Every structure is written in structure tokens, then in C-alpha cells.
C-alpha positions, 0 to 999 in steps of 0.5 A, spaced: 531 456 896 533 461 900 534 469 899 541 468 898 540 463 892 539 469 887 541 465 881 536 459 883 530 464 884 532 468 877 531 461 874 525 459 877 522 466 876 524 465 868 520 459 868 514 461 872 513 468 868 516 467 861 512 472 858 514 478 863 520 483 862 523 483 869 524 490 868 517 492 868 516 488 875 515 492 881 519 490 887 512 489 891 510 484 886 517 481 885 517 479 892 510 476 892 512 472 886 519 469 889 515 467 896 510 464 891 515 459 888 514 452 890 521 451 892 522 457 896 523 456 903 526 463 905 523 468 911 519 473 907 521 478 912 528 477 911 528 481 904 530 488 902 531 493 896 538 491 895 536 483 895 531 484 890 535 488 885 540 483 885 534 478 884 532 482 878 539 483 875 540 475 875 533 474 872 534 479 866 541 476 865 538 469 865 533 471 860 539 474 855 
């Protein structure tokens, strides 16, 4: 997975952290959790706030 794979990242975060409310996760932790996903291969330096917001939103949608 790369940073652009927002839906796939959201699904993986849902599976990896089922007990977590995405609204309570700060962007520093969110970035680290994404980088730690087993299938994630994106460059950690290519991540910004807008991208993290999009991933967080997709994670929220995935939980509903």
C-alpha cells in the first residue's frame, strides 16, 4: 500500500485497531500506525495533514 490507497489503509486500520475511535487518534499516532501496517510501503516523508485527514475520514466511514 501507498499513501494514495486511502480506502485500503482505512480497512487495515479498522482491522488493526478495532477498539479505537478514529476521532480520538492524533495525527502523530495515526501516521505511525499507518507506517507500521504490514503491507504499507509508502515513503514516510510523503505524508501531510490533508492526507491524514482523508485517511481518518475513510476510517470513520469504514467503522460505520
